[in-house]
C-alpha positions in Angstrom: 120.7 107.8 103.9 118.5 105.8 106.3 120.7 102.7 105.7 123.8 104.7 106.5 122.1 106.1 109.6 121.2 102.6 110.9 124.7 101.2 110.2 126.3 104.2 111.9 124.1 103.6 115.0 125.2 100.0 115.2 128.8 100.9 114.8 128.4 103.6 117.5 126.8 101.1 120.0 129.4 98.5 119.2 132.2 100.9 120.1 131.2 100.9 123.9 132.2 98.2 126.4 130.2 99.6 129.3 127.4 101.7 130.4 128.1 105.5 130.2 126.3 108.8 129.4 126.9 108.7 125.7 125.5 105.2 125.4 122.6 106.0 127.6 121.4 109.0 125.6 121.5 107.0 122.5 118.9 104.5 123.7 115.9 106.4 122.2 117.6 106.5 118.8 117.2 102.7 118.6 113.6 103.1 118.0 114.4 105.2 114.9 116.6 102.2 113.7 114.0 99.6 114.4 110.5 100.7 113.1 108.8 97.6 114.5 110.1 98.4 117.9 109.0 101.9 117.5 105.4 100.8 116.7 105.3 98.5 119.7 106.4 101.3 122.0 104.0 103.7 120.3 101.1 101.3 121.2 102.2 101.3 124.8 102.9 105.0 124.8 106.0 104.1 126.7 108.6 106.6 128.1 111.1 105.7 125.5 108.6 106.3 122.7 107.9 109.8 124.2 111.7 110.4 124.3 111.9 109.7 120.6 108.9 112.1 120.0 110.7 114.8 122.0 113.8 114.2 120.0 112.1 114.3 116.6 110.3 117.5 117.7 113.6 119.1 118.9 115.3 118.2 115.6 112.5 119.8 113.6 112.8 123.0 115.7 116.6 123.0 115.1 116.9 122.1 111.5 118.4 125.5 110.7 121.3 124.6 113.0 121.8 121.1 111.6 120.8 121.2 107.9 121.5 117.5 107.3 118.5 116.8 109.5 116.0 118.1 106.9 116.3 115.0 104.6 116.6 112.7 107.6 113.3 114.0 109.1 111.5 113.4 105.9 112.9 109.8 106.0 111.5 109.4 109.5 108.3 110.8 108.6 107.9 108.4 105.7 108.2 105.6 108.3 105.6 107.3 110.5 108.1 108.3 113.1 106.9 111.8 114.0 107.7 114.4 116.6 105.6 115.6 119.4 106.6 117.5 122.5 106.1 115.4 125.6 108.8 117.2 127.7 110.2 114.0 129.2 113.7 114.6 128.0 115.8 117.4 129.3 117.2 120.0 126.8 120.9 119.0 127.3 120.1 115.4 126.4 118.1 116.5 123.3 121.0 118.6 122.2 123.5 115.8 122.6 121.2 113.3 120.9 120.8 115.7 117.9 124.5 116.2 117.7 125.0 112.4 117.7 122.5 111.9 114.9 124.1 114.8 113.0 127.4 113.0 113.3 125.8 109.8 111.9 124.6 111.7 109.0 128.0 113.2 108.4 129.3 109.6 108.2 131.4 109.9 111.4 130.6 106.3 112.4 130.1 104.7 109.0 132.9 102.4 108.0 
């Protein structure tokens, strides 16, 4: 599952030519793909790290709406990527990011 998620993220990013909203909201997801980068940002307590924490927290709160997230959240937890509510990301972005991850898990960008 995690490999498919990572490949789907890359395929998604590669599908854009320029900067836009969908590309911008996907930036925190990059830390879920690159665990080493996640650890570096965690050490710095950077804003992008806090956005990932917000996202993981939001996904945990909405696993009933997006059942595919349950196994994925376990996969993230096994990589020490855990959620915490920092409130640095607005609710609309969290919703869109969660929908995007759900689409990755449904193989929408896996080819």
